[in-house]
N, C-alpha and C positions, 0 to 999 in steps of 0.2 A: 499546564500553561499553554496558552494559545500559540499558534505558529507566528502570530503577529500581534501587535498591540491593538487594543480596542480602537484607538484613534485611527490607526492605519486602516483597520477593517471598515470603520465607518466612512472614511474618506473614499475607500474603494467602492462602497455601495452608493455613495453620492455620485461618483463618477459613472457608475453603471446606470443609475437612475436618470442621469442627464441624457443618456443615450436612448432612453425609452421613446422619446418623442420622434426620433428619427428611425426607430426600429423598422417601420414599414418600408423605408426607402433603402435599407441596407441589403446589399447582396441579392437583389430581386431575381437575378438570373441564376442564382444558385439555390438548391442543387438541381443540376440539369439531368442527373441520373442517380441511381442508388449510391449511397455513401457507405464505405467500408470503415468500420471502427475496429482497429486492430488492438488486441489484448495480448500481453506477453506471457500469459499463464493459461493453463488448461480450463476447459469448461467446468463450472462448478466452484472455481476459486473465487475468493471475495471480489477481486478485481473484475472478474467476468460477470458476476452478479450486478455490480455497480454499473458496468458498461451496458448491460442489457436493460437496466432500468432507464438509463439515459437514452438509449436507442429507441425505446418505446415512446418516450416523451418527445424526442426530436422528430420521430416519424409522425406523431399526432400533430405537432405544431407546423411541420413543413410539408406534409403531404407527399413525402418521398420515402423510399425504402432506406433504412439504416441497418446494415448487416454487420453483426459482430463476428469477427474472424479471430480465432485463437491461434497464436504462433508461439508456443512455449519453447524454451531452450536457451542455453548459455546465459542464464540469469536475466533474461529479458532482452539480451543484446540482438538476438535474431529478429525479433519483432521491431526493436528500435531501428535497426539498420534498414528494414524494409520501409518504415515510415520516412526515414531520412531520404531514401531514394525516390519516394513517390512524388508525383507532380503536386506542387503547392496550390491546388485549385479547389480545395475544400472537399474533395471526394475521397480522401483518405485521412482519417483521424486516429488518434492514439489515446486510449485510456489506460493509465498505468499508475502503479504505486511509485513511491519516491526512489526506490532502488534503481530501476532503469533510467529514471529521469535525473538522478543526481549521483548517488553513491557508487554506481558502477565506474564512474570517472576516477574514483579514488582506489577502486579495488583491482581493476584490470590493467595489466601492464601495457597492453596495446588495444586500442579501440579504433574502428574505422570511422568513428564520428565523435563529436563532442556533445554530450547531452545538454550542456549549458549554452551551446551556440547553435546547434543544428535543429532544434525544435522551436516552434512558435507557440509560446504559452497562450492558452485560451481562457481556462477557468479552473479555479480550485473547487474540488468537490467536497471532500471531508477527510477526516483522519481516523485511524484505527489502532487499537492497542495490539500488543503481542502477548501471547499467553504461554506459560510454561505448564505443560500438561503431561500426565503419565497414564499408562495403562494400570487399572486397578490391581493387577497381579503383582506389580512392583511393590515391595513392602515399605513404602514411604507414603506419608500423608501430608507432609509439610516440606517446604523448601529446605529447611535445616536438616531434615531427615534425608532428603535426597543428597545433599552435600556430604553428610556423614556416611551414607551408603557408598557414594562414589569414592570417598577416601579409603573406606574399608575394603572396597572391591575394585582395585585399579584395573582398568582395561575392560571391565565388564559392561558398563553402561553404553548404550548408543543413544544419540539424539538426532532426530530428523529435523531438517529445515526445508522450506519450500524451494530452495535452490541456493547454489553458491553465491555468496555476496549479498543475498537479500537480508532484510532486517532480522529475520529469525536466525540466520547464520551468525550475523554480527552479535546479536544479543546472546546467543548461546555461547559464543567464544568469550564474551565479557563475563558472563555468569560463572564460567569455569575459572577464569583468572581471578575474579573477585572471591570466589568460594574456595579456591585452592584445591580443586579436584579436576579429573579428566573424564571426558566422554568421547566416544568415537563419533565423528560427524558423518551423517548419512544424508546427502543432498537428494531431494526429490524434484520432479518436474511439476511443481505446483503444490497447493495445499490439499487438493482432493485426494491424490494418491497417498500423501503422507497421513492424512486423517484416517484413511482406510486401513493403512498398515498399523497405525497406533491402536485402532479399535481391535485389530486382530492380534495385538501383542507382538508383532514382528519387530517393531522398534520400541525401545523402552520409554523414551521421552520425545515430545515434540516441542519445539520452540517456533511458534508460527503465528501468523495473523489470527486474531481471535474469532472472526465470524463463523467459520465452519465448525468450530468446537462448541459453540453455545448450546445447541440442543443435546449434544452428547454429554456435556458436563451436567446439564439439568437432569438428564435421565440416569446419571450415575455410571454410564458406560465408559466415561473418561474422567479422570480426576485432575482438576486444575489446581496447581500449587500457588501460582502467583501471576499477576499481570505486570508488564514491564514499564508502565507509565507512572506518573506522579499521583494519579487518582485512580480509585477503583472503577472498574467497568460497571456502568449502571445495569447492564444485562446480567451480570454475575456479582451482585453486591457483597456476597459472602467470601469472595476470593480476594486475598490481600494483595497489596502491591509488593514489589520486591523489597522496598524499604521497610514496609511493615513486617515482612517475613524475615528481616534481619540482614538483608544484603543491600547496602547503600551504594550509591555512585553509578547505578545503571538505570538509565531512563531511555527506553527505546520504543518509539512508536513510528508509524508510517502514515503517509497521506496519499490521497488519490487526486490526480488532476487530468484534465483533457488538454491535449496539445495537438499541433499539426506540424507538417514539414515547414522548415524555414522558408519564409517568403509568402506564407498564407496571407491573402489579401485582408486588410484590416476590416473592411465591411463584413466579410464572411466571419472572421474571428469574433467580431462584436456581436453579430447576430446569434452565433452559437453560445457565446458567453451569457448573453441575456437569457436565453432559454434555459441553460443549465442552472444559472443562479436563481431564476424564478422557481425552478423545480426543487433544488436541494434546500432552499430556504423556506419553502412552503410547508404547510401542515401535512399535505399529502406526501411530499418528498421525505420529510422527517419521519413520518409514520412508516415509510418503506425502508429507510436506511437504518434507523435506530435498532430495529429487531435483529438486523444482521451485524450489529456491532460497529456501524459507521456513524461517526458524529458529523452532522452537516456543518460545513464551514462557509463555503461560498467565497467569492472574490474573483477579480479579473486577472489579466495577465501580470499586472504588477505584483499581485499577491503570490502568484506562482513563482515569479522570479525571486522575490524576497525569501520565500520558503526554500528555494534551491540554494541561495547564498547561505542561509542559516544552517542547512544540512551540511554543506561543505565545511563551514566553520566548526560545527559540532563534532564531526566524525573524522576529520583529517588526522588529527593527532591520535585519536583512539585506534583507528585502523592501522596507522603506522606502528604504534606501540604494540598492538596485538599481532603484528606481522601477518596480516591477512592480505595476501596478494594472489591474483589469479591470472592465468595466461589468456 
């Protein structure tokens, strides 16, 4: 299911199209110097790859440097806070998944900022599925076998996520509750170190964004048990959804958006939004995003705001019931 209705999406594109005629007049004094795109996860993570693709396109379109700066830590809150503190002049941007942009508000008892208020939405980029993957040495080949193994071996299984409160963490907790078994959560500072440890067999299970695992699943180095969305991932068509694997009621995916500090001038926001949408909805953009597991969506600030509201509505009760709370 899309993050928004087809009608809303079409309306957003019409609005963006209407801006095209004034594109040349918008924000002509910007950028005056290199622009920093902050990413809340380490280099090599899916968010980082997406940000670097956008940086390359923005650099080509605007003739100025766009530098990706990775600031992992605290579930994305360190990076988020640095963006909130930055001057809203268009020279600091933020490419992030939905965790730091929405669900951290539900997970953390205290935040120095409000992700629904202190960011200026610019453009929706795309969405990504979460995968449940294991090291081949673990004697399970299906999700039902994982659940049975967990029940038969209490306290033995470990599951890694890319960080406290991120979608992998939330999905992993829900899978345990729905399946009636327990795993010990091991939070990582991003997907890259988690994937490395799963490949080495240091952690038994990973519940994480799909992109870094695609080549390893195809090579057989990692075994994918299920994806956590309503539809199978086109990159791994043989991997079932959680529902197909026998676990209903868990639908967890994430999305990527680009935002700026609150108060970002509208002409600059519009100019960035046009370039990002032109790219992610183009054949070239889709050809770059699809192989890494990202489905192109597109849309302007209204689409990002609507997605934020939908995430809050979707996860508020789930997080409260699961008693996931972070300091």
